[in-house]
GUFINU-408552 format. One line per 4 residues: number of its first residue (from 1); their letters; for each residue x, y negated, z of C-alpha. Coordinates in steps of 0.1 Angstrom, whole numbers. Example, Ala and Ser with C-alpha at 12.3 -4.5 7.8 and 13.67 -1.06 7.14 Angstrom:
# residues 2
1> AS> 123 45 78 | 137 11 71;
# end
This chain:
# residues 370
1> MPSL> 1309 -164 33 | 1300 -173 72 | 1267 -152 83 | 1238 -164 102;
5> FDPL> 1247 -136 125 | 1276 -141 129 | 1288 -155 163 | 1303 -193 167;
9> VAGE> 1320 -212 192 | 1302 -248 202 | 1324 -271 218 | 1322 -250 251;
13> LKLA> 1292 -231 244 | 1305 -198 228 | 1278 -179 210 | 1269 -147 196;
17> NRVV> 1255 -157 167 | 1239 -188 144 | 1203 -181 151 | 1184 -205 180;
21> MAPL> 1154 -211 198 | 1141 -244 193 | 1128 -260 227 | 1086 -252 230;
25> TRNR> 1069 -266 249 | 1046 -245 268 | 1026 -263 302 | 1036 -235 326;
29> SPKA> 1050 -249 352 | 1029 -263 378 | 1043 -296 398 | 1071 -292 374;
33> VPQP> 1087 -262 391 | 1094 -235 365 | 1078 -197 376 | 1090 -165 377;
37> IAAT> 1078 -158 347 | 1095 -180 327 | 1126 -164 338 | 1110 -132 315;
41> YYAQ> 1099 -156 286 | 1133 -165 283 | 1156 -132 291 | 1130 -119 262;
45> RATA> 1144 -141 240 | 1184 -140 248 | 1198 -123 220 | 1192 -153 202;
49> GLLI> 1230 -173 196 | 1215 -201 219 | 1184 -212 240 | 1173 -245 242;
53> TEAT> 1145 -250 268 | 1115 -263 268 | 1120 -304 271 | 1125 -311 309;
57> AISH> 1116 -348 322 | 1144 -360 335 | 1123 -378 362 | 1082 -383 374;
61> QGQG> 1081 -415 352 | 1101 -391 323 | 1072 -369 322 | 1042 -369 300;
65> YADV> 1022 -339 298 | 1008 -320 321 | 1023 -289 343 | 1060 -296 320;
69> PGLY> 1093 -284 339 | 1115 -316 356 | 1156 -312 367 | 1151 -335 397;
73> GADQ> 1141 -317 426 | 1152 -288 448 | 1125 -269 435 | 1126 -278 401;
77> IEGW> 1161 -266 400 | 1155 -232 421 | 1131 -223 395 | 1158 -229 368;
81> KRVT> 1179 -208 385 | 1161 -176 381 | 1157 -185 338 | 1197 -191 343;
85> GAVH> 1198 -160 361 | 1179 -137 339 | 1193 -149 307 | 1231 -145 316;
89> EAGG> 1217 -116 332 | 1207 -102 294 | 1236 -119 279 | 1224 -150 262;
93> CIVV> 1237 -189 263 | 1211 -215 278 | 1205 -251 277 | 1185 -272 291;
97> QLWH> 1168 -302 269 | 1165 -335 290 | 1142 -355 284 | 1119 -391 289;
101> VGRI> 1090 -394 273 | 1088 -432 272 | 1051 -448 263 | 1038 -409 249;
105> SHTS> 1020 -399 285 | 993 -408 310 | 987 -430 339 | 974 -395 357;
109> LQPN> 1014 -378 345 | 1028 -416 364 | 1041 -423 396 | 1013 -443 413;
113> GGAP> 993 -440 380 | 1015 -466 368 | 1020 -474 330 | 1039 -456 312;
117> VAPS> 1073 -470 305 | 1088 -484 268 | 1109 -505 246 | 1079 -525 240;
121> AITA> 1042 -527 253 | 1029 -512 220 | 1010 -487 223 | 1012 -449 204;
125> KSKT> 985 -439 180 | 990 -402 201 | 977 -378 225 | 990 -364 254;
129> YVID> 983 -329 273 | 962 -330 309 | 945 -313 334 | 909 -324 350;
133> AEGK> 894 -323 378 | 882 -285 370 | 917 -276 362 | 912 -276 326;
137> GEFT> 932 -284 300 | 930 -312 269 | 946 -337 248 | 938 -375 254;
141> PTSA> 949 -408 246 | 986 -416 254 | 980 -447 277 | 993 -484 275;
145> PRAL> 1027 -487 280 | 1046 -516 298 | 1080 -527 284 | 1111 -518 302;
149> NIEE> 1127 -550 317 | 1164 -546 310 | 1171 -545 346 | 1156 -514 349;
153> LPGI> 1179 -497 323 | 1207 -486 339 | 1182 -467 363 | 1171 -445 337;
157> VSDY> 1208 -437 323 | 1210 -429 357 | 1183 -404 355 | 1200 -385 329;
161> RKAA> 1234 -386 345 | 1220 -368 373 | 1197 -347 354 | 1228 -331 339;
165> RAAI> 1244 -328 368 | 1214 -305 382 | 1221 -287 347 | 1252 -277 359;
169> EAAF> 1237 -264 396 | 1211 -244 381 | 1239 -228 360 | 1231 -239 326;
173> DGVE> 1258 -236 304 | 1247 -267 287 | 1222 -294 278 | 1206 -310 248;
177> LHAA> 1201 -345 249 | 1162 -352 232 | 1166 -378 214 | 1141 -373 185;
181> NGYL> 1104 -372 178 | 1091 -402 189 | 1101 -402 225 | 1119 -428 249;
185> IDQF> 1154 -427 232 | 1138 -422 193 | 1112 -453 206 | 1145 -470 211;
189> LRSD> 1161 -467 178 | 1130 -473 155 | 1122 -504 149 | 1085 -501 151;
193> SNQR> 1084 -492 187 | 1115 -511 196 | 1103 -548 186 | 1123 -564 216;
197> TDAY> 1147 -592 218 | 1173 -590 237 | 1206 -568 238 | 1180 -539 227;
201> GGSI> 1163 -547 205 | 1166 -560 162 | 1197 -544 152 | 1206 -511 146;
205> ENRA> 1235 -516 168 | 1212 -528 194 | 1188 -504 193 | 1214 -478 191;
209> RLLF> 1227 -495 224 | 1205 -471 249 | 1214 -434 233 | 1256 -441 234;
213> EVLD> 1251 -451 272 | 1225 -423 281 | 1254 -403 263 | 1288 -419 279;
217> AITA> 1273 -414 314 | 1258 -378 302 | 1295 -365 288 | 1313 -379 316;
221> EIGA> 1292 -362 340 | 1299 -323 329 | 1320 -327 296 | 1314 -334 255;
225> GRVG> 1315 -301 252 | 1284 -290 273 | 1266 -317 257 | 1239 -316 220;
229> IRIS> 1216 -341 212 | 1187 -340 190 | 1173 -363 166 | 1142 -364 136;
233> PVTP> 1154 -390 114 | 1120 -391 95 | 1096 -375 116 | 1060 -394 118;
237> ANDV> 1057 -375 153 | 1042 -403 182 | 1037 -426 157 | 1072 -440 150;
241> SDPN> 1088 -448 119 | 1119 -468 107 | 1118 -489 67 | 1150 -475 63;
245> PQPL> 1159 -447 84 | 1193 -439 64 | 1216 -465 78 | 1200 -461 111;
249> FNYV> 1212 -423 112 | 1242 -427 93 | 1252 -453 122 | 1238 -428 146;
253> VEGL> 1258 -399 135 | 1291 -420 131 | 1284 -428 169 | 1282 -390 177;
257> ARYG> 1311 -383 162 | 1336 -399 191 | 1323 -378 222 | 1333 -341 210;
261> LAYV> 1296 -328 211 | 1290 -294 212 | 1267 -297 185 | 1243 -316 167;
265> HVIE> 1205 -306 159 | 1185 -321 128 | 1148 -318 125 | 1144 -320 87;
269> GATG> 1111 -340 77 | 1080 -342 93 | 1087 -319 131 | 1068 -291 121;
273> GARD> 1052 -302 92 | 1074 -313 55 | 1105 -312 55 | 1102 -335 23;
277> FQQG> 1084 -364 46 | 1101 -394 38 | 1100 -427 54 | 1111 -459 36;
281> DAPF> 1110 -459 -4 | 1139 -429 -10 | 1146 -398 3 | 1166 -389 35;
285> DYAA> 1197 -376 23 | 1201 -350 51 | 1238 -342 31 | 1250 -373 36;
289> LKSA> 1241 -372 68 | 1261 -348 74 | 1288 -365 56 | 1288 -397 76;
293> YREA> 1291 -371 106 | 1319 -353 97 | 1340 -382 76 | 1337 -402 110;
297> GGKG> 1354 -370 129 | 1326 -353 138 | 1337 -318 152 | 1304 -306 165;
301> AWMA> 1283 -277 152 | 1255 -288 126 | 1222 -273 135 | 1190 -276 112;
305> NNGY> 1157 -268 117 | 1123 -271 105 | 1100 -244 93 | 1134 -220 82;
309> DGAQ> 1121 -183 72 | 1148 -164 74 | 1162 -157 39 | 1163 -198 36;
313> AQQA> 1186 -200 71 | 1212 -175 56 | 1215 -197 25 | 1219 -227 45;
317> VASG> 1249 -213 69 | 1258 -194 38 | 1269 -224 19 | 1283 -250 48;
321> QADL> 1249 -271 47 | 1249 -257 85 | 1266 -236 110 | 1230 -230 132;
325> VAFG> 1191 -225 123 | 1172 -231 142 | 1139 -215 148 | 1101 -226 167;
329> KAFI> 1071 -208 163 | 1089 -177 150 | 1106 -170 184 | 1071 -174 205;
333> SNPD> 1059 -145 185 | 1086 -124 179 | 1108 -121 211 | 1132 -98 186;
337> LVRR> 1132 -122 158 | 1172 -121 155 | 1166 -87 151 | 1141 -85 128;
341> LREQ> 1157 -113 110 | 1194 -92 104 | 1164 -60 91 | 1143 -79 71;
345> APLN> 1110 -70 95 | 1080 -83 96 | 1069 -111 119 | 1041 -110 147;
349> DWDQ> 1015 -138 139 | 1016 -165 170 | 983 -174 187 | 984 -206 188;
353> STFY> 955 -208 213 | 977 -198 239 | 1009 -220 233 | 999 -248 261;
357> GGGE> 995 -235 293 | 978 -205 304 | 994 -171 323 | 1014 -139 301;
361> RGYV> 988 -136 274 | 1007 -155 248 | 1038 -156 269 | 1053 -127 272;
365> DYPV> 1030 -95 258 | 1044 -103 224 | 1053 -68 211 | 1090 -61 202;
369> LT> 1103 -35 171 | 1102 3 184;
# end
């Protein structure tokens, strides 16, 4: 019977255990460049079997929040090299999450103050994080987007490919494609945010086209065994929805099966909320989703995420429900979370006021077990 603390090989990734640090936006990268303190932050948590970085913009256009990191310039690559070097020195494995936010942005964050881009010109009922003229961070409504022209889509695919190559230059062990939580790829997948009438809209096959074109490019560039993907079949995050998510995401994972990916990362329910949240008339069947992937030939590790505690995670791995379990906020306040889970030790409480922006406080100063 497998344990949460057993090693696992996922594609080209060799993991010391099944505990994963989920991507966690922290807004501490001015000018989109990771700072030296980020190396400390990630290295502190390197006992996780896998570290997934905070979401990282593939281009300036792909940025949607102030002071989030990027992976499209030389300074950014050098900043990430400090992080990967520190993590590897601590014995860890780390992948970078590749991100294009689509419509979840603000004109003040876009090149030349332009409108954010989206599948369709539909404004999200959501907010983003900006820094005002006095240097104070605040949440503000997203700006109205413009619909991408079909001629622009190959350029976005190319941006993903270039970012994947930059990740390898920065010595990451691999990448995770962010196709969840209402960002660009998820916006294309969902029928409410994608009302196109061309080859990228309408049918499930059309709405999933961009996702598979991006995966084609990334896997050709760095190899499928270094690539994972994150999906969130029913999350309402960032104002996305679909009235019939089961066939949509069954189609997606059946398509993923042909790539030989390292892993598939699934957010169950509403991101950061109820795991039994549903869209449409019926509860979403995550077991059926996994079966669809396996029956189509998918070999990648199956990663579960959203609200798991240690006992639930152990049960998920022991039962075969999941191969890996990702933890989010618990890793913010417990850099030694793996040890605490193994020893069933109490967890530190997190300070939510320090989640977004700031310095060392609430970032690298949480205590570990003595």
